[in-house]
Backbone as a printed PyTorch tensor [residue, N CA C, xyz], in Angstrom:
tensor([[[ -4.9910,  16.3570,  67.7300],
         [ -5.1910,  17.3810,  66.7610],
         [ -5.9560,  16.7750,  65.5900]],

        [[ -6.9190,  17.4700,  65.0860],
         [ -7.7430,  17.0000,  63.9800],
         [ -7.2140,  17.5310,  62.6550]],

        [[ -7.5760,  16.8540,  61.6180],
         [ -7.0280,  17.2230,  60.3180],
         [ -7.5650,  18.5610,  59.8280]],

        [[ -8.7250,  18.9850,  60.3080],
         [ -9.2770,  20.2450,  59.8280],
         [ -8.9940,  21.4280,  60.7700]],

        [[ -8.1940,  21.2010,  61.8020],
         [ -7.8390,  22.3010,  62.7020],
         [ -6.9330,  23.2980,  61.9900]],

        [[ -7.0570,  24.5600,  62.4030],
         [ -6.2080,  25.5960,  61.8160],
         [ -4.7600,  25.4270,  62.2190]],

        [[ -4.5400,  24.8280,  63.3820],
         [ -3.1660,  24.6480,  63.8460],
         [ -2.4420,  23.5280,  63.0990]],

        [[ -3.2090,  22.7030,  62.4480],
         [ -2.6260,  21.5720,  61.7220],
         [ -2.3080,  21.9960,  60.2980]],

        [[ -1.3150,  22.8120,  60.1500],
         [ -0.9390,  23.2920,  58.8330],
         [  0.3180,  22.5510,  58.3950]],

        [[  0.2000,  21.8720,  57.2730],
         [  1.3530,  21.1500,  56.7330],
         [  1.8010,  21.8580,  55.4640]],

        [[  3.0480,  21.9440,  55.2620],
         [  3.5090,  22.5950,  54.0320],
         [  3.1760,  21.7240,  52.8200]],

        [[  2.7700,  22.3630,  51.7470],
         [  2.4350,  21.6840,  50.5110],
         [  3.7150,  21.2710,  49.7960]],

        [[  3.7930,  19.9650,  49.4520],
         [  4.9710,  19.4830,  48.7420],
         [  4.6880,  19.5160,  47.2430]],

        [[  5.4600,  20.2260,  46.4960],
         [  5.2310,  20.2500,  45.0450],
         [  5.6200,  18.9080,  44.4260]],

        [[  4.8180,  18.4790,  43.4430],
         [  5.0950,  17.2420,  42.7170],
         [  6.2110,  17.5040,  41.7060]],

        [[  7.1140,  16.5580,  41.5560],
         [  8.1750,  16.7660,  40.5630],
         [  7.5600,  16.7960,  39.1630]],

        [[  8.0010,  17.7100,  38.3500],
         [  7.4810,  17.8510,  36.9940],
         [  8.2960,  17.0050,  36.0330]],

        [[  7.5680,  16.4200,  35.1030],
         [  8.2350,  15.6160,  34.0840],
         [  8.3830,  16.4600,  32.8350]],

        [[  9.5210,  16.3100,  32.2300],
         [  9.7010,  17.0470,  30.9790],
         [  9.0100,  16.2830,  29.8570]],

        [[  8.6590,  16.9690,  28.8180],
         [  7.9800,  16.3600,  27.6730],
         [  8.9000,  15.3550,  26.9920]],

        [[  8.3190,  14.2860,  26.4480],
         [  9.0900,  13.3020,  25.7090],
         [  9.7130,  12.2290,  26.5830]],

        [[  9.4820,  12.2570,  27.8600],
         [ 10.0330,  11.2570,  28.7600],
         [  8.9040,  10.3070,  29.1390]],

        [[  9.2180,   9.0460,  29.3270],
         [  8.2080,   8.1290,  29.7970],
         [  7.8780,   7.0170,  28.8210]],

        [[  8.6840,   6.8140,  27.8140],
         [  8.4310,   5.7110,  26.9110],
         [  9.6530,   4.8070,  26.8920]],

        [[  9.4290,   3.5560,  26.4930],
         [ 10.4980,   2.5680,  26.4740],
         [ 10.5490,   1.9480,  25.0920]],

        [[ 11.7190,   1.7250,  24.6220],
         [ 11.9080,   1.1070,  23.3180],
         [ 12.6380,  -0.2110,  23.5160]],

        [[ 12.2390,  -1.2250,  22.7440],
         [ 12.8860,  -2.5230,  22.8320],
         [ 13.5940,  -2.8250,  21.5230]],

        [[ 14.7710,  -3.3950,  21.6230],
         [ 15.5460,  -3.7540,  20.4490],
         [ 16.2690,  -5.0580,  20.7420]],

        [[ 16.6160,  -5.8140,  19.6970],
         [ 17.3380,  -7.0610,  19.9390],
         [ 18.6820,  -6.7930,  20.6000]],

        [[ 19.0900,  -7.7010,  21.4510],
         [ 20.3680,  -7.5620,  22.1390],
         [ 21.4690,  -8.2130,  21.3080]],

        [[ 22.4390,  -7.4460,  20.9460],
         [ 23.6140,  -7.9680,  20.2590],
         [ 23.2840,  -8.7990,  19.0390]],

        [[ 23.8510,  -9.9750,  18.9830],
         [ 23.6700, -10.8680,  17.8430],
         [ 22.6470, -11.9490,  18.1710]],

        [[ 21.4440, -11.5460,  18.5120],
         [ 20.3870, -12.5130,  18.8320],
         [ 20.0080, -13.2710,  17.5640]],

        [[ 19.8190, -14.5640,  17.6700],
         [ 19.4640, -15.3420,  16.4730],
         [ 18.0800, -14.9670,  15.9630]],

        [[ 17.8590, -15.0290,  14.6680],
         [ 16.5490, -14.6710,  14.1010],
         [ 15.5370, -15.8110,  14.2510]],

        [[ 15.5820, -16.4760,  15.3890],
         [ 14.6870, -17.6030,  15.6560],
         [ 13.2320, -17.1950,  15.5860]],

        [[ 12.9040, -16.1010,  16.2190],
         [ 11.5090, -15.6600,  16.2960],
         [ 10.9360, -15.3960,  14.9050]],

        [[ 11.7090, -14.7290,  14.0700],
         [ 11.2120, -14.4150,  12.7260],
         [ 11.0250, -15.6820,  11.9030]],

        [[ 11.9440, -16.6130,  12.0030],
         [ 11.8090, -17.8420,  11.2250],
         [ 10.6090, -18.6490,  11.7130]],

        [[ 10.3340, -18.6070,  13.0190],
         [  9.1480, -19.2940,  13.5320],
         [  7.8850, -18.6460,  13.0040]],

        [[  7.8470, -17.3180,  12.9280],
         [  6.6800, -16.6120,  12.3870],
         [  6.4680, -16.9530,  10.9140]],

        [[  7.5440, -16.9960,  10.1590],
         [  7.4450, -17.3270,   8.7410],
         [  6.9400, -18.7540,   8.5740]],

        [[  7.4840, -19.6750,   9.3750],
         [  7.0570, -21.0650,   9.2780],
         [  5.5910, -21.2170,   9.6930]],

        [[  5.1620, -20.5080,  10.7310],
         [  3.7630, -20.5650,  11.1620],
         [  2.8430, -20.0290,  10.0640]],

        [[  3.2530, -18.9540,   9.3960],
         [  2.4450, -18.4000,   8.3020],
         [  2.3620, -19.3890,   7.1330]],

        [[  3.4560, -20.0580,   6.8310],
         [  3.4460, -21.0570,   5.7620],
         [  2.5390, -22.2320,   6.1250]],

        [[  2.5760, -22.6590,   7.3860],
         [  1.7100, -23.7560,   7.8410],
         [  0.2370, -23.3720,   7.7470]],

        [[ -0.0760, -22.1390,   8.1490],
         [ -1.4650, -21.6610,   8.0440],
         [ -1.9350, -21.6610,   6.6010]],

        [[ -1.1060, -21.1770,   5.6990],
         [ -1.4800, -21.1270,   4.2900],
         [ -1.6350, -22.5340,   3.7130]],

        [[ -0.7790, -23.4630,   4.1220],
         [ -0.8850, -24.8400,   3.6520],
         [ -2.1970, -25.4660,   4.1330]],

        [[ -2.5640, -25.2430,   5.4080],
         [ -3.8230, -25.7850,   5.9380],
         [ -5.0310, -25.1600,   5.2340]],

        [[ -4.9620, -23.8760,   4.9310],
         [ -6.0570, -23.2210,   4.2030],
         [ -6.2050, -23.7950,   2.8010]],

        [[ -5.0790, -24.0210,   2.1340],
         [ -5.1270, -24.5930,   0.7810],
         [ -5.7000, -26.0070,   0.8190]],

        [[ -5.3100, -26.7920,   1.8190],
         [ -5.8680, -28.1430,   1.9510],
         [ -7.3740, -28.0870,   2.2100]],

        [[ -7.8130, -27.1550,   3.0440],
         [ -9.2510, -27.0230,   3.3200],
         [-10.0080, -26.5970,   2.0660]],

        [[ -9.4320, -25.6920,   1.2640],
         [-10.0720, -25.2930,   0.0090],
         [-10.2020, -26.4900,  -0.9350]],

        [[ -9.1480, -27.3020,  -1.0010],
         [ -9.1740, -28.4730,  -1.8670],
         [-10.2270, -29.4730,  -1.3850]],

        [[-10.3120, -29.7050,  -0.0780],
         [-11.3310, -30.6120,   0.4640],
         [-12.7280, -30.0740,   0.1920]],

        [[-12.9060, -28.7470,   0.2960],
         [-14.2130, -28.1450,   0.0300],
         [-14.6180, -28.3460,  -1.4340]],

        [[-13.6730, -28.1830,  -2.3620],
         [-13.9680, -28.3980,  -3.7770],
         [-14.3650, -29.8480,  -4.0370]],

        [[-13.6340, -30.7980,  -3.4350],
         [-13.9850, -32.2120,  -3.5800],
         [-15.3590, -32.4900,  -2.9910]],

        [[-15.6380, -31.8840,  -1.8530],
         [-16.9340, -32.0580,  -1.1990],
         [-18.0500, -31.5420,  -2.0990]],

        [[-17.8390, -30.3910,  -2.7230],
         [-18.8370, -29.8320,  -3.6470],
         [-19.0480, -30.7430,  -4.8560]],

        [[-17.9640, -31.3000,  -5.3840],
         [-18.0780, -32.1730,  -6.5620],
         [-18.8370, -33.4590,  -6.2420]],

        [[-18.5130, -34.0550,  -5.1040],
         [-19.0250, -35.3920,  -4.8140],
         [-20.3330, -35.4340,  -4.0260]],

        [[-20.5450, -34.4700,  -3.1450],
         [-21.6320, -34.6050,  -2.1760],
         [-22.6190, -33.4420,  -2.1510]],

        [[-22.7280, -32.6780,  -3.2180],
         [-23.6470, -31.5390,  -3.2320],
         [-25.0940, -31.9790,  -3.0330]],

        [[-25.5340, -32.9910,  -3.7590],
         [-26.9320, -33.4250,  -3.6280],
         [-27.2100, -33.9940,  -2.2410]],

        [[-26.2350, -34.6960,  -1.6790],
         [-26.3860, -35.2380,  -0.3240],
         [-26.5540, -34.1090,   0.6950]],

        [[-25.7000, -33.0730,   0.6080],
         [-25.7880, -31.9540,   1.5490],
         [-27.0780, -31.1610,   1.3440]],

        [[-27.5390, -31.0490,   0.0930],
         [-28.8200, -30.3640,  -0.1550],
         [-29.9770, -31.1160,   0.4920]],

        [[-29.9600, -32.4580,   0.4200],
         [-31.0320, -33.2270,   1.0750],
         [-30.9730, -33.0610,   2.5850]],

        [[-29.7670, -32.9900,   3.1460],
         [-29.6270, -32.7580,   4.5940],
         [-30.1290, -31.3580,   4.9600]],

        [[-29.8860, -30.3710,   4.1070],
         [-30.3700, -29.0080,   4.3600],
         [-31.8990, -28.9760,   4.3230]],

        [[-32.4950, -29.7010,   3.4040],
         [-33.9650, -29.7610,   3.3550],
         [-34.5380, -30.4380,   4.6000]],

        [[-33.8390, -31.4590,   5.1110],
         [-34.2590, -32.0910,   6.3660],
         [-34.2810, -31.0710,   7.4970]],

        [[-33.2420, -30.2410,   7.5410],
         [-33.1790, -29.2100,   8.5840],
         [-34.3510, -28.2400,   8.4580]],

        [[-34.6890, -27.8580,   7.2250],
         [-35.7910, -26.9320,   7.0080],
         [-37.1400, -27.5400,   7.3690]],

        [[-37.2450, -28.8590,   7.3160],
         [-38.4840, -29.5310,   7.6960],
         [-38.6120, -29.6810,   9.2060]],

        [[-37.6140, -29.2410,   9.9420],
         [-37.7000, -29.2680,  11.3960],
         [-37.0150, -30.4460,  12.0470]],

        [[-36.3430, -31.2640,  11.2640],
         [-35.6450, -32.4170,  11.8280],
         [-34.1720, -32.0900,  12.0150]],

        [[-33.5560, -32.7330,  12.9960],
         [-32.1050, -32.6200,  13.1170],
         [-31.4860, -33.6590,  12.1980]],

        [[-30.2270, -33.4940,  11.8650],
         [-29.5730, -34.4090,  10.9350],
         [-28.2190, -34.8150,  11.4710]],

        [[-27.7680, -35.9520,  10.9960],
         [-26.4860, -36.5190,  11.4140],
         [-25.7100, -36.8990,  10.1670]],

        [[-24.4480, -36.4900,  10.0990],
         [-23.5950, -36.8310,   8.9590],
         [-22.3640, -37.5490,   9.5100]],

        [[-22.1520, -38.7850,   9.0490],
         [-20.9790, -39.5570,   9.4680],
         [-19.8260, -39.2160,   8.5390]],

        [[-18.7430, -38.7350,   9.1330],
         [-17.5840, -38.2750,   8.3750],
         [-16.3770, -39.0650,   8.8540]],

        [[-15.9720, -40.0670,   8.0990],
         [-14.8310, -40.8780,   8.5220],
         [-15.1130, -41.4920,   9.8760]],

        [[-14.2860, -41.1790,  10.8580],
         [-14.4700, -41.6790,  12.2190],
         [-15.3030, -40.7270,  13.0730]],

        [[-15.6690, -39.5800,  12.5390],
         [-16.4060, -38.5840,  13.3010],
         [-17.8520, -38.4600,  12.8760]],

        [[-18.5740, -37.6400,  13.6270],
         [-19.9930, -37.3980,  13.3580],
         [-20.2500, -35.9000,  13.4830]],

        [[-21.0260, -35.3690,  12.5420],
         [-21.4900, -33.9830,  12.6070],
         [-23.0040, -34.0310,  12.8100]],

        [[-23.4720, -33.4410,  13.8960],
         [-24.9040, -33.3420,  14.1710],
         [-25.3090, -31.8950,  13.9880]],

        [[-26.4260, -31.6770,  13.2880],
         [-26.8730, -30.3100,  13.0270],
         [-28.3750, -30.2020,  13.2550]],

        [[-28.8030, -29.0030,  13.6230],
         [-30.2270, -28.7310,  13.7580],
         [-30.4740, -27.2560,  13.4970]],

        [[-31.7260, -26.9420,  13.2230],
         [-32.1390, -25.5720,  12.9470],
         [-33.1870, -25.2130,  13.9930]],

        [[-32.8700, -24.2370,  14.8200],
         [-33.7890, -23.7860,  15.8650],
         [-34.4710, -22.5280,  15.3520]],

        [[-35.8040, -22.5890,  15.2280],
         [-36.5560, -21.4650,  14.6650],
         [-37.0850, -20.5410,  15.7500]],

        [[-37.1070, -19.2560,  15.4160],
         [-37.6630, -18.2100,  16.2740],
         [-38.6070, -17.3570,  15.4360]],

        [[-39.2920, -16.4230,  16.0790],
         [-40.1720, -15.5130,  15.3270],
         [-39.3910, -14.6910,  14.3260]],

        [[-38.2030, -14.2750,  14.7070],
         [-37.4250, -13.3570,  13.8790],
         [-36.4040, -14.0530,  12.9880]],

        [[-36.3850, -15.3710,  12.9750],
         [-35.4140, -16.0820,  12.1450],
         [-35.1240, -17.4550,  12.7100]],

        [[-33.8740, -17.8590,  12.6260],
         [-33.4770, -19.1810,  13.1060],
         [-31.9950, -19.1670,  13.4550]],

        [[-31.5640, -20.2380,  14.1030],
         [-30.1500, -20.4380,  14.4240],
         [-29.7550, -21.8280,  13.9450]],

        [[-28.7200, -21.8890,  13.1280],
         [-28.1450, -23.1630,  12.7060],
         [-27.1180, -23.5400,  13.7590]],

        [[-27.2460, -24.7350,  14.2980],
         [-26.3510, -25.1840,  15.3600],
         [-25.7660, -26.5330,  14.9650]],

        [[-24.4630, -26.7150,  15.1710],
         [-23.8400, -27.9980,  14.8440],
         [-22.8270, -28.3950,  15.9070]],

        [[-22.7000, -29.7090,  16.0880],
         [-21.7250, -30.3120,  17.0040],
         [-20.9350, -31.3370,  16.2140]],

        [[-19.6320, -31.3330,  16.3820],
         [-18.7780, -32.3230,  15.7360],
         [-18.0570, -33.1250,  16.7990]],

        [[-17.9810, -34.4230,  16.6130],
         [-17.1940, -35.2760,  17.4970],
         [-16.3680, -36.2180,  16.6390]],

        [[-15.1340, -36.4260,  17.0480],
         [-14.2340, -37.3440,  16.3570],
         [-13.1720, -37.7680,  17.3610]],

        [[-12.3460, -38.7420,  16.9990],
         [-11.2620, -39.1310,  17.9140],
         [-10.2780, -37.9930,  18.1850]],

        [[-10.1930, -37.0260,  17.2750],
         [ -9.2690, -35.9040,  17.4660],
         [ -9.8040, -34.8400,  18.4080]],

        [[-11.1340, -34.8000,  18.6380],
         [-11.7010, -33.7950,  19.5230],
         [-13.1390, -33.4910,  19.1830]],

        [[-13.6440, -32.4290,  19.7890],
         [-15.0290, -32.0240,  19.5640],
         [-15.0690, -30.5700,  19.1300]],

        [[-16.2020, -30.1730,  18.5700],
         [-16.3830, -28.7890,  18.1550],
         [-17.8550, -28.4400,  18.1630]],

        [[-18.1190, -27.1520,  18.1580],
         [-19.4960, -26.6710,  18.2170],
         [-19.5400, -25.3230,  17.5260]],

        [[-20.6500, -25.0460,  16.8590],
         [-20.7860, -23.7490,  16.2250],
         [-22.2430, -23.3720,  16.0480]],

        [[-22.4820, -22.0830,  15.9240],
         [-23.8340, -21.5610,  15.7270],
         [-23.7680, -20.4220,  14.7240]],

        [[-24.8480, -20.2690,  13.9650],
         [-24.9470, -19.1560,  13.0210],
         [-26.3930, -18.6890,  12.9700]],

        [[-26.5840, -17.3870,  13.0400],
         [-27.9280, -16.8200,  12.9990],
         [-28.3660, -16.6530,  11.5520]],

        [[-29.6270, -16.9830,  11.2980],
         [-30.2100, -16.8250,   9.9660],
         [-31.4210, -15.9080,  10.1080]],

        [[-31.4200, -14.8250,   9.3630],
         [-32.5220, -13.8750,   9.4250],
         [-33.7780, -14.4680,   8.7780]],

        [[-34.9090, -13.9450,   9.1540],
         [-36.1860, -14.4430,   8.6410],
         [-36.2600, -14.3390,   7.1180]],

        [[-35.7440, -13.2510,   6.5780],
         [-35.7780, -13.0640,   5.1190],
         [-34.9180, -14.1030,   4.3950]],

        [[-33.8950, -14.6420,   5.0440],
         [-33.0180, -15.6290,   4.4230],
         [-33.6230, -17.0310,   4.4350]],

        [[-34.6360, -17.2590,   5.2700],
         [-35.2130, -18.5960,   5.3930],
         [-35.9950, -19.0200,   4.1550]],

        [[-36.4600, -18.0740,   3.3450],
         [-37.2220, -18.4160,   2.1480],
         [-36.3780, -19.2370,   1.1720]],

        [[-35.1290, -18.8640,   0.9910],
         [-34.1970, -19.5870,   0.1110],
         [-32.9850, -20.0200,   0.9230]],

        [[-33.2020, -20.8490,   1.9280],
         [-32.1350, -21.1790,   2.8770],
         [-31.3190, -22.4050,   2.4920]],

        [[-31.7080, -23.1600,   1.4810],
         [-30.9780, -24.3920,   1.1570],
         [-29.5090, -24.1110,   0.8270]],

        [[-29.1750, -23.1670,  -0.0830],
         [-27.7490, -22.9190,  -0.3610],
         [-26.9870, -22.4260,   0.8810]],

        [[-27.6410, -21.6250,   1.6900],
         [-27.0080, -21.1250,   2.9140],
         [-26.7070, -22.2730,   3.8730]],

        [[-27.6860, -23.1540,   4.0700],
         [-27.4970, -24.2950,   4.9650],
         [-26.4680, -25.2830,   4.4120]],

        [[-26.4300, -25.4400,   3.0920],
         [-25.4100, -26.3020,   2.4840],
         [-24.0210, -25.7530,   2.7980]],

        [[-23.8520, -24.4420,   2.7130],
         [-22.5590, -23.8290,   3.0580],
         [-22.1860, -24.0490,   4.5110]],

        [[-23.1570, -23.9090,   5.4100],
         [-22.8950, -24.1500,   6.8320],
         [-22.5340, -25.6100,   7.0810]],

        [[-23.2410, -26.5280,   6.4290],
         [-22.9240, -27.9510,   6.5820],
         [-21.5340, -28.2660,   6.0190]],

        [[-21.1930, -27.6450,   4.8900],
         [-19.8510, -27.8310,   4.3260],
         [-18.7830, -27.3970,   5.3180]],

        [[-18.9820, -26.2390,   5.9370],
         [-18.0020, -25.7590,   6.9080],
         [-17.8240, -26.7410,   8.0560]],

        [[-18.9200, -27.3160,   8.5140],
         [-18.8390, -28.2580,   9.6250],
         [-18.1510, -29.5550,   9.2030]],

        [[-18.3930, -30.0050,   7.9670],
         [-17.8530, -31.2850,   7.5040],
         [-16.3910, -31.1600,   7.0910]],

        [[-16.0010, -30.0460,   6.4730],
         [-14.6370, -29.8900,   5.9470],
         [-13.5940, -30.0480,   7.0410]],

        [[-13.8690, -29.5710,   8.2300],
         [-12.9000, -29.6990,   9.3130],
         [-12.6640, -31.1330,   9.7390]],

        [[-13.6280, -32.0160,   9.5010],
         [-13.5230, -33.4130,   9.9220],
         [-13.0980, -34.3450,   8.7810]],

        [[-13.4100, -33.9780,   7.5630],
         [-13.2410, -34.8770,   6.4320],
         [-11.8170, -34.8320,   5.9090]],

        [[-11.2290, -35.9970,   5.6340],
         [ -9.8600, -36.0490,   5.1140],
         [ -9.8070, -36.0320,   3.5990]],

        [[-10.9600, -36.0770,   2.9260],
         [-10.9970, -36.0370,   1.4700],
         [-11.0800, -37.4090,   0.8390]],

        [[-10.9360, -38.4760,   1.6440],
         [-10.9500, -39.8230,   1.0890],
         [-12.1030, -40.6620,   1.6160]],

        [[-12.3830, -40.5890,   2.8980],
         [-13.4240, -41.4110,   3.4980],
         [-14.7890, -41.0160,   2.9700]],

        [[-15.6850, -42.0020,   2.8100],
         [-17.0380, -41.6590,   2.3710],
         [-17.8150, -40.9260,   3.4540]],

        [[-18.7590, -40.1290,   3.0260],
         [-19.6030, -39.3730,   3.9200],
         [-21.0050, -39.9680,   3.8250]],

        [[-21.6480, -40.1510,   4.9560],
         [-22.9870, -40.7200,   4.9140],
         [-23.8210, -40.3350,   6.1000]]])
């Protein structure tokens, strides 16, 4: 017997209807569960804020001590050369890749703690006065590696 034969008539089974408001699940703590999770979240938030404050402090020190050095490195990038900055035990390598419509700032960091990489697009209109912009990008790359005490060169 084929499925489209007239003799093959099957009764239609109605689908069970769901009433409105059914179909959701709610989760709640069981009994006297310890507030471990909340204390971990609070501690993680405090750790994040402490690391941010330390990075801000390192950035301020970097601005005070090495602004002219970073500006000279930014000018090197604008002249088409790649640059290398020795930061403690690590190294930050940076270059500026130019295109018709702008450029891309690219940096690689290596240190005993690990490696990192980043890129940032720079529009053509920003290239005319790009030194402060590039100094900021170089600061971001160096701050993650610098402990605030070792000389930068």
